[in-house]
N, C-alpha and C positions, 0 to 999 in steps of 0.2 A: 430814761429812768433815772431818778434822783437818788436811789439807794446806793450807799457805798459802805463796805465793811471797813470799820476803823480798828485801830489797835485796841481801843476801849471795848468795842464789840467782842473782839477775839478774847480779850482778857476776861470779860464777863462770861462768855460761853465756857472758857476753860475753867473758871471758878465754879460755875454751875455744874459742869461735868464732875468735878471733884466733890461737890457738896451733896448733889442729889443722890438718893431721895430723902436723906435725913435732915438736911438744911436747905432752905430755899431763898436765902437772901439774894444771891446772884441771879437766880432764875426770876425772882420777883422784880429785880432791876431790869432784866431783859423784857419782861412783860410790860413794865411801865414805859420803857423806851419805845416799844413797837406797837403798843395797844392801839393808839389813835390811827396809825398808818394801816394796821390790819383791819380795823373797823371801817375806815374810809374805803379801802379796796373792796371789802365784802359788800358794803352798802352800795357802792357804784355798780356792782355786778347784779346784786339781788334786789335792790330798791325796796327793801323791807328792813326796818330797824330790828324787828324781832329775829328774822333770819340772819341778819348780819351779826347780832349779838350771839346767836347760837354758833355761828361759824367762828367767831372770836374765841369762844369757850372751847369748842372742839379742836381748833387749831392749836391753841396753847396747851391743851391737854395732850395732843399728839406730840408736840415739842417736848413737853415734860417727860413723856414716856421714852422718846427716842433720843433725846439730847445726849445721854451718856455714850451713845454709839456714833454721834456726829463726828465726821473725820476731817472737816475743813477742805474737802476736795473742791467745794464751791464756797463762795461767801455765805455766811449765816443768813443774810437777808434773802438770798436766792432760795435757799432751802426753805425758809419760812414762807416766802411767796408761793412756792410750789405747793406746800401744805394748804395754804389759804385758798388758792385757786382750785385745787382738787376738792376741798370741802365745799366751795361754792358750786362746783360742777355737780356734786352729789345733790345739793339742794335743788338746783335747776332741773336735774333729771327727775327728781321726785315730783316737783311741780308739774313738769311736762307730762309725766305719766298720769298724775291726778287729773290734769286738765283734759288729756286725751280720753280718759275714762268718762268724764263728765260731759264732754262736748262732742266727742267723736272726730275732732280735727287732728291731723297729723303733726302740724308744726306750730305749737304755741309754747311760749315761755312765760317768764314773770313780767314785772313792770320795770320800766326804765324811764326816768324823767328827762333824760337828754341834757344838753348843755345848759348851764345856769343862765347864760346870756340869751337863751331862746325865749320867744314869747310863750305865753300860756298855751295858745293854740298850736304852736310848733311842738311844744313838749308833749301835748296830747297826741299829736300826729306821730311823733317819735315813739311814744309808748305803744300806740297801736301797731306801728310797724315792727318794733322790737318783739312784740308778741308773735310775729310770724316766723321768727328765727328759732332754730333748734338751740338747745342749751350750749352745745360746743361752739356754734357760730356766734352766739350771743357773747360768750366769754371773749372770743377773739376780737369782736367788734368793740366791746367795752375797753379791753386792754389797749387796743390801737387808738381809739378816738378819745376816750376819757382819761386814760392813764398815760397816753403818749408813748407807748412802748414801740420798739422796732419789731418788724416781722420776725427777725431771727430770735429775739428775746421771747416772743410769744410762742414760737415754734418749740424752742427748747423747754419752756415751762410746760407746754401742753404735751410734749413728747411726740410731736409730728414734724414733718418736713416743712421748711419755710414756704415752699411753693404751695403746700396745702393750706397754710394760713392765709397767704395772699389770695388764693382762689376763694376761700370761705369769705373773706372780707369783701372782695370784689363782687361776689355773687350776692352777698347780703346787701351791699349798697345798691346794686342794680335792682334787687327784689324790692327794696324799700322805695327806690325812685319810681318803679312801675306802680307800686301800690299808692304812692302819694299822688301821682298824676294820671293814673289809669293807663299808662303806656310807658315805653322805654325812653330813657334820656332825660327824665324830669329831675329837677333839683330836689335834694332832700334837705329840709330845713335843719340848721345847726349841725350838719354832719359833713364836715370837710376833713380830709386827711391831713391833719396837722402834726402827725408823728414824725420822728426823725427820718431822714432820707435813708433808704436801704439800697 
């Protein structure tokens, strides 16, 4: 993960804590600094501009409300990522429930276009396969393969054990391999574990 809390981040957070709710200059600076990153993360998980924009708004509203109580027990970016991922999970669960009601299938999620370097056909195949994953598994897969996070980071963010994340990702990859080739052991286009070693 490329996020690092800097002294400037801490200074902005501390200023915002003192200013809010009456003044928002420091908070606005935090939003400007993290907006693009939050949007990219939400879009990679949700694959919908509208939903990603909603998550950005909801996440920064949550930060605005809770920032005065932020204690620096963890870096600011970690706290922000937790809020964003949780908001994405809520959207995915809502989609999942809507799709289950409409189609009667148990395991469908939203859309995911896959790796930018993948061919159009591979991206379509990945979209279809990502539809087979539950919202929780989809978040873990996107954070691992698209964001390049380590299993420990994903586990901490999702509030589960590292072994549970590894199992979800491994099962997802195997499920997608089987779907792609109609049997176990097939290669999944544009889906190779390029994350940091754990």
